C-alpha positions in Angstrom: 20.8 17.7 -20.0 19.3 15.1 -17.4 19.1 12.7 -20.3 22.7 12.6 -21.3 23.8 12.5 -17.6 22.8 8.6 -18.3 21.0 6.4 -19.4 17.9 6.5 -17.9 15.2 3.6 -17.5 11.9 5.2 -17.5 12.9 7.2 -20.9 14.3 3.8 -22.4 10.9 1.8 -21.5 9.3 4.9 -23.0 11.6 4.2 -26.3 10.5 0.6 -26.1 7.0 0.5 -25.2 6.1 3.8 -26.9 4.1 5.0 -23.6 4.7 5.3 -20.2 5.0 1.8 -18.4 5.2 1.2 -14.9 6.3 -1.5 -12.4 3.8 -3.1 -10.3 5.5 -5.3 -7.0 4.1 -8.9 -6.6 4.3 -10.2 -3.3 4.8 -13.8 -3.1 4.8 -16.2 0.2 8.0 -17.5 -0.6 11.6 -17.5 1.8 15.2 -17.6 0.6 17.9 -20.2 0.4 19.9 -17.7 2.5 17.3 -18.1 5.7 16.2 -22.0 5.5 19.4 -23.3 6.1 20.3 -24.5 2.1 23.5 -22.0 2.1 22.6 -20.1 5.2 20.9 -19.1 8.1 19.1 -15.7 9.0 19.5 -14.3 5.7 21.8 -11.3 4.8 22.8 -9.6 7.8 20.8 -6.5 6.5 17.6 -8.1 5.8 14.7 -7.9 7.8 11.4 -10.2 8.2 9.7 -8.4 5.1 12.7 -8.9 2.9 12.5 -6.1 0.2 8.9 -5.5 0.0 8.1 -3.2 2.7 5.9 -1.2 0.2 3.8 -4.5 -1.1 0.8 -6.2 -0.7 0.4 -8.4 1.7 1.4 -12.0 0.4 -2.3 -13.2 1.1 -3.4 -11.8 -1.9 -3.1 -13.8 -4.8 -0.9 -12.9 -7.7 -4.0 -11.9 -9.5 -5.9 -10.1 -6.9 -2.6 -7.6 -6.2 -2.2 -6.9 -10.0 -5.9 -5.5 -10.3 -5.5 -3.6 -6.8 -2.1 -2.2 -7.9 -2.8 -1.2 -11.5 -5.9 0.1 -9.7 -4.1 2.7 -7.8 -0.6 3.2 -10.2 -3.2 3.8 -12.9 -5.7 6.2 -11.5 -2.2 8.0 -10.2 -0.3 8.4 -12.7 -2.4 8.1 -16.0 -0.8 4.3 -16.6 -2.3 1.8 -18.9 0.9 -0.7 -19.2 2.4 -1.9 -16.4 5.5 -4.5 -15.6 4.9 -7.4 -13.3 7.7 -7.1 -10.8 8.2 -10.2 -8.7 10.1 -8.7 -5.8 10.2 -10.0 -2.5 12.3 -12.5 -1.6 13.9 -15.3 -4.0 10.9 -16.0 -6.5 12.9 -18.9 -8.3 13.0 -20.7 -4.8 10.3 -22.7 -5.3 9.0 -25.9 -7.2 8.7 -25.8 -10.9 5.4 -26.1 -11.3 4.4 -23.6 -8.6 7.0 -21.1 -10.1 5.0 -21.9 -13.4 1.6 -21.1 -11.8 2.6 -17.7 -10.4 4.1 -16.7 -13.7 1.0 -17.5 -15.7 -1.3 -16.4 -12.9 0.6 -12.5 -14.0 -0.4 -12.6 -17.4 -3.3 -10.0 -18.0 -4.3 -7.5 -20.8 -1.9 -4.8 -19.3 0.8 -6.4 -18.1 3.8 -6.2 -21.4 6.9 -7.6 -19.0 7.5 -10.0 -16.2 10.1 -8.9 -14.1 11.5 -11.9 -11.9 13.9 -10.9 -8.7 16.0 -13.6 -7.9 19.6 -14.9 -6.4 22.6 -15.8 -8.5 22.6 -19.2 -7.0 18.8 -19.7 -7.9 19.1 -19.5 -11.5 18.7 -22.8 -13.5 17.8 -23.7 -16.9 14.5 -25.6 -15.9 13.2 -22.1 -14.4 14.3 -20.5 -17.3 12.4 -22.5 -19.9 9.3 -22.1 -18.0 10.1 -18.4 -18.8 11.0 -18.8 -22.3 8.0 -20.8 -23.0 5.8 -18.5 -22.0 7.3 -15.8 -24.0 7.1 -17.9 -27.0 3.5 -18.5 -26.4 2.5 -15.1 -25.5 5.0 -12.5 -26.9 5.6 -11.1 -23.2 9.1 -9.6 -22.6 10.8 -11.0 -19.6 13.7 -9.6 -17.2 15.4 -11.3 -14.4 16.7 -8.9 -11.8 19.9 -10.4 -9.9 20.8 -9.3 -6.6 24.6 -9.0 -6.4 25.5 -6.0 -4.1 28.9 -5.8 -4.4 31.8 -7.7 -6.3 34.1 -7.8 -3.8 33.7 -11.5 -2.9 35.3 -10.6 0.7 32.4 -8.3 1.4 29.5 -10.6 0.1 30.8 -13.2 2.7 30.6 -10.5 5.6 27.2 -9.5 4.9 26.7 -13.2 4.7 25.1 -13.3 1.4 25.6 -17.2 0.6 27.2 -16.9 -2.5 30.3 -15.4 -4.0 31.1 -13.7 -7.4 31.2 -16.8 -9.3 27.0 -18.0 -9.1 26.9 -14.1 -10.4 29.3 -15.1 -13.6 27.1 -18.4 -14.1 23.6 -17.0 -13.9 24.3 -14.1 -16.3 25.7 -16.5 -18.7 23.0 -18.4 -18.4 20.2 -16.4 -18.4 21.8 -14.5 -21.8 21.5 -17.9 -23.9 17.9 -17.1 -23.6 18.2 -13.7 -24.7 16.3 -12.2 -21.3 17.3 -8.6 -19.9 19.1 -8.6 -16.8 19.1 -6.0 -14.2 21.8 -6.3 -11.4 21.6 -4.6 -7.8 24.3 -3.4 -6.0 24.7 -1.2 -3.0 27.2 1.6 -3.3 28.2 2.0 0.1 28.5 -1.2 2.0 31.2 -0.2 4.7 33.6 -2.7 3.5 33.5 -1.5 -0.3 36.0 1.3 -1.8 36.2 3.2 -4.7 38.2 0.6 -5.7 35.5 -1.8 -5.6 32.7 0.5 -7.1 34.4 0.9 -9.8 35.2 -2.9 -10.5 31.5 -3.0 -10.0 31.2 -1.2 -13.3 33.9 -2.8 -14.7 32.2 -6.2 -14.2 29.1 -5.6 -15.1 30.0 -3.8 -18.2 32.3 -6.9 -19.2 29.5 -9.0 -19.1 26.9 -6.5 -21.3 24.3 -6.6 -18.8 20.9 -4.9 -19.7 20.6 -3.0 -16.9 21.3 -1.6 -12.9 19.7 -0.7 -10.3 21.7 1.3 -7.5 20.8 1.1 -3.7 21.9 2.9 -0.7 22.4 0.5 2.2 20.0 1.1 5.0 19.9 -0.5 8.8 16.9 -2.3 10.2 16.6 -3.0 13.9 16.5 -6.3 14.8 19.0 -7.6 12.3 22.6 -8.7 12.8 23.6 -5.4 10.8 21.5 -3.4 13.5 23.5 -5.0 16.1 26.7 -4.1 14.4 25.6 -0.6 13.9 24.5 0.2 17.7 28.0 -1.0 19.0 29.7 1.4 16.4 31.4 -1.9 15.2 31.3 -0.2 11.4 30.7 3.3 10.2 28.8 4.4 7.4 30.4 6.8 4.6 28.7 10.7 4.5 26.0 11.2 1.7 28.7 13.3 0.2 30.6 10.1 -0.5 27.7 8.1 -1.5 27.1 10.8 -4.4 30.9 10.4 -5.4 30.4 6.6 -5.6 27.6 6.9 -7.4 29.0 9.3 -10.1 32.2 7.5 -10.2 30.2 4.0 -11.1 28.7 5.5 -13.8 31.4 7.3 -15.6 33.5 3.5 -15.5 29.7 1.9 -16.8 29.1 0.9 -20.7 26.6 4.0 -21.7 24.2 1.2 -23.2 23.4 0.1 -19.9 20.2 1.2 -18.4 20.4 2.7 -15.1 17.0 2.4 -13.4 17.9 3.7 -10.1 20.8 5.8 -8.6 19.4 5.4 -5.0 16.3 3.8 -3.5 13.5 4.1 -0.9 13.5 2.9 2.0 11.4 2.1 5.6 11.3 5.3 7.9 9.8 2.5 10.8 12.3 0.0 12.4 15.3 1.8 11.3 18.5 3.3 12.5 19.9 4.7 9.6 18.1 5.3 6.4 19.5 7.6 3.6 21.3 10.4 5.7 18.3 11.6 7.0 17.6 12.8 4.0 14.8 12.5 1.1 15.7 9.9 -1.4 14.7 12.5 -4.4 16.9 15.0 -3.0 20.0 12.6 -3.2 19.0 11.7 -6.6 19.0 15.1 -7.6 21.8 16.4 -6.1 24.1 13.7 -7.9 22.8 14.8 -11.0 23.5 17.9 -10.3 27.2 17.6 -8.8 27.4 15.5 -12.8 26.1 18.6 -14.1 28.2 21.0 -12.8 31.3 18.8 -13.0 30.7 17.5 -16.7 30.6 14.1 -15.4 28.7 11.5 -17.1 27.5 7.6 -18.1 30.4 5.9 -19.6 32.8 8.8 -19.4 35.6 6.8 -18.6 34.4 3.2 -20.2 37.6 2.5 -21.9 38.9 -0.6 -20.2 37.3 -3.4 -22.8 38.6 -4.9 -26.1 42.6 -5.2 -25.9 42.4 -1.5 -23.9 46.1 -1.6 -24.0 46.8 -2.5 -27.5 44.3 0.3 -29.2 47.3 2.8 -30.1 48.1 -0.1 -32.9 44.6 -0.4 -34.2 44.0 1.9 -37.4 
């Protein structure tokens, strides 16, 4: 029954590769243009010193060492034999081209079937895409690009000091699609400055662009960040977990049913945080989302009726 609710990533991977596939994170010693002054200082208001890689191995390990260590752990725990090398933390196309090529080639291990590169929309350039295309053509390995958008509301993007707007995301998507790579877009559905209209618009834009995949996050608040200062001063309030669940379901209803959903809510660090997932297990919230969808007869794509000239459909035979 769960398979009918939304286009689940784990199912799609098994259909694509014929067996269970697991992502292994790779942490590079890199930064972000929103930290070093290129497009901003201090990074996004919610981003801590470790970025998004709080569960990653230290970046002092080489790419090969991280792959070996992660495969040893994950492979034994889950019985997996094939993996996706996920360049996760910070901005993984923000480096000299020769260094980028070196890191990508270092991940070409026999058990790696795909390279997933997490980056920012303003860090997509065709020279990097050409390197990936050459690697894919020479080895047959699959390539996917994970773009952190967070929201399509460009007013909120400015508020969170994202360092780019919606236009950069549109440009990045159109450039990547020319190469045939899968695109996964990251969104935060409980940003305090967004409402349900913004959530719906997120789904519509991704659908209109024919994005391959989407990954949903719930905003968490770290100590020693600008967002943390705002939170402690009560300059904004977080929506309830019930409202987050409703936002996720509403988003899915407007989302093209062909788009693969990697995640409904993410894990977050427990230490050094002021707010994390409403003090509830992420898995419990995940299950509540699915249960509410079942009880209310809601599913991905139920309201996907707004593309291809929706207002003239009555004239089409």
